[in-house]
C-alpha positions as CSV (number, residue, x, y, z in Angstrom):
1,M,-10.6,-18.3,-0.9
2,Y,-11.1,-15.2,1.3
3,E,-9.3,-14.1,4.4
4,L,-10.6,-11.8,7.0
5,K,-8.3,-10.3,9.7
6,V,-9.2,-8.6,12.9
7,K,-6.8,-7.2,15.5
8,G,-6.9,-6.6,19.2
9,D,-4.5,-6.2,22.1
10,I,-4.0,-7.1,25.7
11,A,-1.8,-5.8,28.5
12,S,-0.8,-8.6,30.8
13,A,2.0,-9.8,33.1
14,H,3.7,-13.1,33.0
15,Q,6.9,-14.9,34.1
16,L,8.4,-17.8,32.2
17,R,8.9,-20.9,34.3
18,G,12.2,-22.7,33.6
19,Y,13.6,-19.9,31.6
20,E,17.2,-18.8,32.3
21,G,17.2,-15.1,31.7
22,R,15.4,-11.9,32.7
23,C,12.0,-13.2,31.5
24,K,11.9,-15.6,34.4
25,N,11.0,-12.5,36.5
26,L,7.5,-11.1,36.6
27,H,7.1,-8.5,33.7
28,G,4.5,-7.3,31.3
29,H,3.8,-6.7,27.7
30,T,1.2,-5.1,25.5
31,W,0.6,-7.9,23.1
32,K,-0.9,-7.2,19.7
33,I,-3.1,-10.0,18.4
34,E,-4.3,-10.7,14.9
35,V,-6.8,-13.4,14.0
36,T,-7.1,-14.6,10.4
37,L,-10.3,-16.3,9.3
38,L,-10.8,-18.3,6.1
39,S,-13.9,-18.7,3.9
40,Q,-14.6,-20.1,0.5
41,T,-17.8,-18.2,0.2
42,L,-19.3,-14.8,1.0
43,D,-22.7,-14.1,2.6
44,N,-25.6,-12.7,0.7
45,I,-24.2,-9.2,0.9
46,G,-20.7,-10.1,-0.1
47,M,-18.9,-10.5,3.2
48,V,-17.0,-13.3,5.0
49,A,-18.3,-11.8,8.2
50,D,-19.1,-8.4,9.7
51,F,-15.9,-6.7,10.9
52,R,-17.8,-5.1,13.8
53,V,-19.1,-8.5,15.0
54,M,-15.6,-10.1,14.7
55,K,-13.9,-7.3,16.5
56,K,-16.4,-7.5,19.4
57,M,-16.0,-11.3,19.5
58,L,-12.2,-10.9,19.7
59,K,-12.5,-8.4,22.5
60,E,-14.7,-10.9,24.4
61,V,-12.2,-13.7,23.8
62,L,-9.3,-11.5,25.0
63,A,-11.1,-10.1,28.1
64,P,-10.1,-13.0,30.4
65,I,-6.4,-12.6,29.6
66,D,-6.3,-8.8,29.6
67,H,-4.8,-6.9,32.7
68,V,-4.1,-10.1,34.6
69,C,-1.1,-12.2,35.5
70,L,-1.3,-14.9,32.9
71,N,0.5,-17.4,35.3
72,D,-2.5,-17.3,37.6
73,L,-5.0,-18.5,34.9
74,P,-6.0,-22.2,34.7
75,F,-4.9,-22.5,31.0
76,F,-1.4,-21.4,31.9
77,Q,-1.0,-23.7,34.9
78,D,0.0,-26.5,32.6
79,V,1.8,-24.5,29.9
80,N,4.2,-21.6,30.2
81,P,2.5,-18.2,29.3
82,T,4.8,-17.7,26.3
83,T,3.8,-15.7,23.2
84,E,3.4,-19.1,21.4
85,N,1.0,-20.4,24.0
86,I,-1.0,-17.2,24.1
87,A,-1.5,-17.6,20.3
88,K,-2.7,-21.1,20.9
89,Y,-5.1,-20.0,23.7
90,V,-6.6,-17.3,21.4
91,Y,-6.8,-19.7,18.5
92,Q,-8.7,-22.3,20.5
93,K,-11.1,-19.8,22.1
94,F,-11.8,-17.9,19.0
95,S,-12.3,-21.1,16.9
96,V,-15.2,-22.0,19.3
97,A,-16.6,-18.5,19.3
98,C,-16.7,-17.9,15.6
99,V,-18.3,-21.2,14.4
100,P,-19.2,-21.8,11.5
101,L,-16.2,-19.7,10.3
102,K,-12.7,-21.3,10.3
103,V,-9.7,-19.7,12.0
104,K,-6.7,-19.9,9.8
105,Q,-4.2,-18.6,12.3
106,V,-3.5,-16.3,15.2
107,E,-0.4,-14.1,15.3
108,V,0.6,-12.6,18.6
109,W,3.2,-9.8,18.7
110,E,5.1,-9.5,22.0
111,S,6.9,-6.4,20.7
112,D,7.2,-4.5,17.5
113,L,10.1,-6.9,16.5
114,A,8.9,-10.3,17.7
115,S,5.8,-12.4,17.1
116,S,4.5,-16.0,17.1
117,V,1.9,-17.6,14.9
118,Y,-0.3,-20.6,15.8
119,Y,-2.4,-22.6,13.4
120,E,-3.7,-26.2,13.1
């Protein structure tokens, strides 16, 4: 089994609904995002996928959530824009974009000390 990882980042604002603490107020983060893909096979030149293509794809998936207030986006109307839900959002969008490859997991770092992983 092979794993391929690509990283990106977004800078966005959010506020957590129903949270008792400072994060209930509007604030921002520069989230670091790592997508891990799985493959049992390699292509005819020995790669799971071209890193350049996967990094471009990740950049396109992240564009709608970069430099925005996440609370204003349709996806985050029904769910709080937590690090966990950002990971789920990226997982779902990247899974569609990278077919036939399989996304193993998405890890989103809110800071250097705190991250969340989403997988199915």
